[in-house]
C-alpha positions in Angstrom: 1.1 1.8 36.4 3.0 -1.0 35.2 7.1 -1.2 35.6 9.0 -3.5 33.7 12.8 -3.9 33.3 14.5 -4.5 29.5 18.1 -6.2 29.5 19.4 -5.3 25.8 22.7 -4.0 24.3 21.6 -0.5 23.6 19.1 2.5 23.9 18.5 1.7 20.3 17.3 -1.8 21.4 15.4 -0.6 24.4 13.8 2.2 23.0 11.9 -0.1 20.3 11.1 -2.4 23.2 9.4 -0.4 25.3 7.9 1.6 22.5 6.5 -2.3 21.3 5.7 -3.4 24.7 4.6 -0.5 26.4 3.4 2.0 24.2 4.7 5.6 22.6 3.5 7.0 26.4 5.8 4.6 28.3 8.8 6.5 30.4 12.6 5.9 31.4 12.9 5.5 34.8 16.3 4.3 35.0 19.1 2.9 33.0 22.5 0.2 34.2 25.1 -1.4 33.0 25.5 -5.0 34.4 27.0 -8.3 33.9 25.7 -11.2 32.7 26.8 -15.0 32.3 30.3 -16.4 32.5 31.8 -17.7 36.0 30.7 -15.4 38.6 30.0 -12.2 35.6 33.5 -12.3 35.2 35.0 -11.7 31.6 31.9 -11.2 29.9 30.8 -7.7 28.1 28.8 -5.2 30.3 24.7 -5.2 28.9 22.5 -2.3 29.7 19.5 -2.9 31.9 16.3 -0.5 31.5 13.6 0.1 33.8 10.8 1.9 32.1 7.1 2.6 33.5 3.9 3.6 31.8 0.4 4.4 33.7 -2.1 1.7 33.1 -4.2 4.8 32.3 -6.2 2.1 29.8 -8.3 0.6 32.9 -8.5 3.7 34.6 -9.5 5.9 32.1 -12.3 3.8 30.8 -13.2 3.7 34.7 -12.8 7.4 34.9 -15.1 8.3 31.9 -17.7 5.6 33.0 -17.9 7.0 36.4 -18.4 10.2 35.0 -21.0 9.3 32.6 -22.8 7.2 35.7 -23.1 10.2 37.4 -24.3 12.8 34.9 -27.3 10.4 34.4 -27.7 10.1 37.9 -27.9 14.3 37.5 -30.4 13.8 35.4 -32.2 11.3 36.7 -32.9 13.3 39.1 -33.5 16.6 37.5 -30.9 18.6 39.4 -30.5 20.3 36.3 -27.9 21.9 34.0 -25.6 23.3 36.4 -25.0 20.7 39.0 -24.3 18.5 35.7 -21.8 21.1 34.5 -19.9 21.4 38.1 -19.9 18.0 38.6 -18.0 17.2 35.5 -16.1 19.9 35.6 -14.6 18.4 38.9 -14.0 15.2 37.6 -12.1 16.7 34.4 -9.9 19.1 37.2 -9.7 15.8 39.4 -8.8 13.3 36.6 -6.7 16.2 35.3 -4.4 16.8 38.1 -3.7 13.1 39.1 -1.9 13.0 35.3 -0.1 16.2 36.5 1.0 14.7 39.6 2.2 11.5 37.9 3.4 13.5 35.0 6.0 15.6 37.6 6.4 12.3 39.9 8.3 10.7 36.2 9.8 13.7 35.4 11.6 13.9 38.9 12.8 10.1 38.5 14.3 10.6 35.5 16.1 14.1 36.5 17.4 11.9 39.9 18.6 8.9 37.7 20.1 11.0 35.2 19.0 8.9 32.6 17.9 10.0 28.6 15.0 11.7 28.4 12.0 11.6 25.5 10.6 14.9 25.4 8.2 14.1 23.0 6.8 11.3 25.5 5.9 14.5 27.6 4.2 16.5 24.8 2.0 13.2 23.9 1.1 13.0 27.4 0.1 16.3 27.6 -1.9 16.3 23.7 -4.1 12.8 25.8 -5.2 15.0 28.7 -6.2 17.7 26.5 -8.2 15.2 24.3 -9.7 13.6 27.1 -11.1 17.3 28.5 -12.6 17.5 25.2 -14.2 14.2 25.0 -15.9 15.2 28.2 -16.8 18.6 26.4 -18.6 17.2 23.8 -20.3 14.9 26.3 -21.8 18.1 28.4 -22.8 19.2 25.4 -24.9 15.9 24.6 -26.5 15.8 27.5 -27.6 19.1 27.6 -28.8 18.9 24.2 -30.8 15.8 25.5 -31.8 17.6 28.6 -33.3 20.6 26.5 -34.7 18.6 24.0 -36.6 16.6 27.0 -37.4 19.6 29.4 -39.5 21.3 25.9 -40.7 18.7 24.9 -39.7 19.8 21.2 -37.9 17.8 18.2 -34.8 17.6 16.5 -36.5 19.5 13.9 -38.4 22.7 15.5 -35.2 23.4 17.7 -33.3 23.6 14.7 -36.1 25.5 12.9 -36.3 28.0 15.7 -32.8 28.5 15.9 -33.2 29.8 12.7 -35.4 32.7 14.3 -38.6 31.3 13.1 -41.1 31.7 15.7 -42.8 28.4 17.5 -46.0 28.1 16.2 -44.7 28.7 12.5 -42.0 25.9 13.8 -44.7 23.4 14.6 -46.6 24.0 11.1 -43.9 23.4 9.6 -42.8 20.2 11.4 -46.6 18.8 11.4 -46.2 19.5 7.7 -43.2 18.0 7.1 -44.8 14.5 9.4 -47.3 14.3 6.8 -45.0 13.6 4.2 -44.6 10.0 3.6 -42.1 10.4 0.4 -38.8 8.9 0.5 -37.0 11.7 1.3 -34.4 13.0 4.3 -35.8 14.9 6.7 -33.7 17.8 5.7 -35.2 17.4 2.2 -38.9 17.6 3.5 -38.2 20.9 6.1 -36.4 22.3 2.4 -39.9 21.5 0.6 -42.4 22.9 3.1 -40.6 25.6 3.5 -40.1 26.8 -0.5 -43.7 26.3 -0.7 -44.7 28.7 2.0 -42.7 31.0 0.5 -45.2 33.5 -2.3 -42.9 35.5 -4.5 -44.9 38.0 -7.1 -42.5 39.8 -9.5 -43.3 43.3 -9.4 -44.1 45.6 -12.4 -43.0 49.4 -10.7 -45.6 51.1 -12.9 -47.8 54.8 -12.6 -47.7 55.0 -8.5 -45.4 53.3 -6.0 -46.2 54.4 -2.1 -43.9 52.7 0.4 -45.3 52.3 4.3 -43.8 51.0 7.3 -42.6 52.2 10.8 -39.7 54.3 11.7 -36.1 53.4 11.0 -37.2 50.3 8.2 -35.2 52.4 5.3 -37.6 53.5 3.5 -35.9 56.3 2.1 -32.7 54.2 0.6 -35.3 51.8 -0.7 -37.0 54.4 -2.4 -33.7 55.9 -3.9 -32.9 52.7 -5.0 -35.9 51.8 -6.5 -35.8 55.2 -8.5 -31.7 54.7 -9.5 -32.7 51.2 -10.7 -35.8 52.5 -12.9 -34.2 55.7 -13.9 -30.5 54.5 -14.6 -31.1 50.8 -15.3 -34.3 50.7 -16.8 -34.0 53.9 -18.1 -37.9 55.3 -17.4 -38.2 58.8 -16.6 -38.8 58.6 -13.0 -40.6 60.7 -10.0 -40.1 61.5 -6.2 -42.4 62.4 -3.7 -42.0 62.6 0.1 -44.4 63.0 2.9 -41.9 62.2 5.5 -41.4 65.9 6.4 -40.9 64.8 10.2 -38.0 63.1 10.6 -34.8 65.5 10.0 -32.3 65.5 7.7 -34.9 62.9 5.5 -36.4 65.9 2.9 -32.4 66.8 2.4 -31.4 63.1 1.8 -34.1 62.3 -0.5 -33.2 65.8 -2.6 -29.6 64.8 -3.0 -30.6 61.5 -4.5 -33.0 63.0 -7.0 -30.4 65.6 -8.0 -27.7 63.3 -8.7 -30.0 61.1 -11.1 -31.5 64.3 -12.7 -35.2 63.4 -11.7 -37.7 65.7 -10.1 -38.5 66.0 -7.0 -41.8 67.2 -4.5 -42.3 67.5 -1.0 -46.0 67.3 0.2 -47.0 68.8 3.4 -50.8 68.2 2.6 -53.7 66.5 0.7 -54.2 69.1 -1.7 -49.8 69.3 -2.5 -50.4 65.2 -2.7 -52.9 66.4 -6.1 -50.7 68.7 -7.2 -47.6 66.9 -7.1 -49.2 63.9 -8.8 -50.5 66.1 -11.6 -46.8 67.7 -11.8 -44.9 64.4 -12.6 -48.5 63.0 -15.1 -45.6 62.4 -17.7 -43.1 60.5 -15.0 -43.1 56.2 -16.3 -43.1 55.6 -12.4 -43.8 58.1 -9.4 -42.3 56.8 -6.2 -44.0 57.9 -2.8 -41.7 58.2 0.7 -44.2 58.0 3.3 -43.6 59.5 7.2 -42.9 56.3 9.7 -45.5 55.7 12.0 -46.1 53.8 14.9 -48.3 50.6 14.0 -50.0 50.8 17.6 -51.4 54.7 16.8 -54.2 54.2 14.9 -54.5 58.0 14.4 -51.5 58.4 13.0 -52.0 55.4 10.3 -55.5 56.9 9.9 -53.7 60.7 8.8 -51.6 58.3 6.7 -54.1 56.6 4.9 -55.6 59.5 3.8 -52.2 60.5 1.5 -52.2 56.9 0.3 -56.2 57.0 -0.7 -55.8 60.2 -2.2 -52.5 58.7 -4.3 -55.1 56.1 -5.9 -52.7 53.0 -6.2 -53.1 48.9 -5.7 -48.9 49.0 -5.8 -48.0 50.1 -2.2 -45.7 48.5 -0.4 -45.0 47.8 3.2 -41.8 48.0 4.2 -40.2 45.8 7.1 -36.4 45.2 8.4 -35.2 41.7 8.7 -33.8 42.0 12.4 -37.1 43.2 13.9 -38.5 40.7 16.8 -40.9 38.3 16.2 -42.9 40.2 18.8 -43.1 43.0 16.5 -43.9 41.5 13.6 -47.4 40.7 14.5 -47.9 44.6 15.6 -46.8 45.9 12.5 -48.0 43.8 9.6 -51.7 43.9 11.5 -51.5 47.6 12.7 -50.3 48.8 8.6 -53.2 46.5 7.0 -55.6 49.6 7.6 -52.8 51.0 4.1 -54.3 48.3 1.9 -50.5 47.1 1.1 -50.0 44.4 -1.5 -46.4 43.2 -1.2 -43.7 43.3 1.3 -40.5 44.4 1.1 -37.8 43.0 3.5 -34.7 45.3 4.4 -31.5 44.9 5.9 -31.1 41.5 5.4 -26.9 42.6 6.0 -27.9 43.5 9.9 -28.1 40.3 10.3 -26.9 35.8 10.7 -30.5 34.5 10.8 -33.3 35.2 8.2 -36.1 33.4 9.8 -38.0 36.6 10.4 -38.5 36.7 6.9 -40.6 33.6 6.7 -42.3 34.9 10.0 -43.9 38.3 8.0 -44.7 36.2 5.1 -46.6 34.0 6.8 -48.5 36.8 9.2 -48.9 39.4 6.5 -50.3 36.7 3.7 -48.5 38.5 1.2 -46.1 37.8 -1.3 -42.5 39.7 -1.2 -41.5 41.8 -4.0 -38.2 43.0 -2.8 -35.1 42.7 -0.5 -32.5 44.5 0.6 -29.0 43.8 1.3 -26.9 46.9 1.9 -26.6 50.5 1.6 -25.6 50.8 -1.6 -27.6 52.6 -4.2 -29.4 51.4 -6.4 -27.1 48.2 -6.0 -28.3 46.8 -3.1 -31.6 45.9 -3.3 -33.1 42.8 -5.5 -35.4 40.2 -6.0 -34.9 36.6 -4.5 -37.0 33.1 -6.2 -38.3 30.8 -3.2 -35.4 28.8 -3.7 -32.8 31.8 -3.0 -35.3 32.8 -0.2 -35.5 29.4 1.4 -31.3 28.8 1.7 -31.3 31.9 3.7 -34.1 31.2 6.1 -32.7 27.8 7.0 -29.2 29.2 7.6 -27.9 27.6 4.8 -26.5 30.7 3.0 -25.9 34.3 4.5 -25.6 37.9 3.3 -21.8 39.3 3.6 
């Protein structure tokens, strides 16, 4: 604590000198009028003696901060874990805050007891300084914890960033390896973008003849096929036919029939292999026939085999695997490999509007080793379906853009 007396002509002069010499955090402790000079102080004009004090927090703060840093480093070196770090730093923060509160209250009491002029802004700035120091401590905690996580995992910043974007660990490692092999004078982010964009295969899909959508339950096949039907019939003015074999899910047939009635296009429900032949024959004058299939568990080989019998009867190579962007990484491989029996040749990724990270798109493409044809971005028919180029998909995957 620094305490200093000033002999001045008025309070304005006192405040100016106090703020200049002690700083904006200084507090007036007392003031009184005295006589100076003359014969025994007589016959002289009274002047003002002002006593001000300020906490010598520059050195104390540095000392406290250094002690906190040393404590954190010690905990890190002893590998006591993140909880111990947080506990220790929290104790330091609370102790420092309490000390400052006690000092402030003591100064306020002195001001009140001496009935002197009191600047409210000084205390407000004092509180702001405490908040600032606490925030600095929090930032330091986060930085130290991030360093601790990196040391524990043995992963670099690029890999951790990719995994945060929801790319699986193995794929993130492969991207990092490719990035490290690029010797060009580019920034690290530019190299990552280049590698990711190069891994995305987009093939413009020509929808003609018979188009089949396959995939697990709940990924949005029926809504997606309605969007494709609307796109072809309403925007491209093609003659479209709709067929569904999804008679297991309650309401699926009614939903698709409603869309067909609205768009005024033929619609057939198929219950057997023979019905499939008849349905295809009845729509032979259509430019495009869209086939909606039953959602099956990719782990059930028998169900997938039954579905394959229907798909083989259609005799088309235009088969799309529909999979949701919200699918867990561990399930992607199971679904993609399970449906390979149906010989799909492209991927439709749905429900981009229902997630905030899009790394699963690249996980799906790499696991399936097939190009992406469409993505869906909402429930609106036929608007929320589009083809995206590699650059647009890269922006999503790396978290630089979001849907909605």
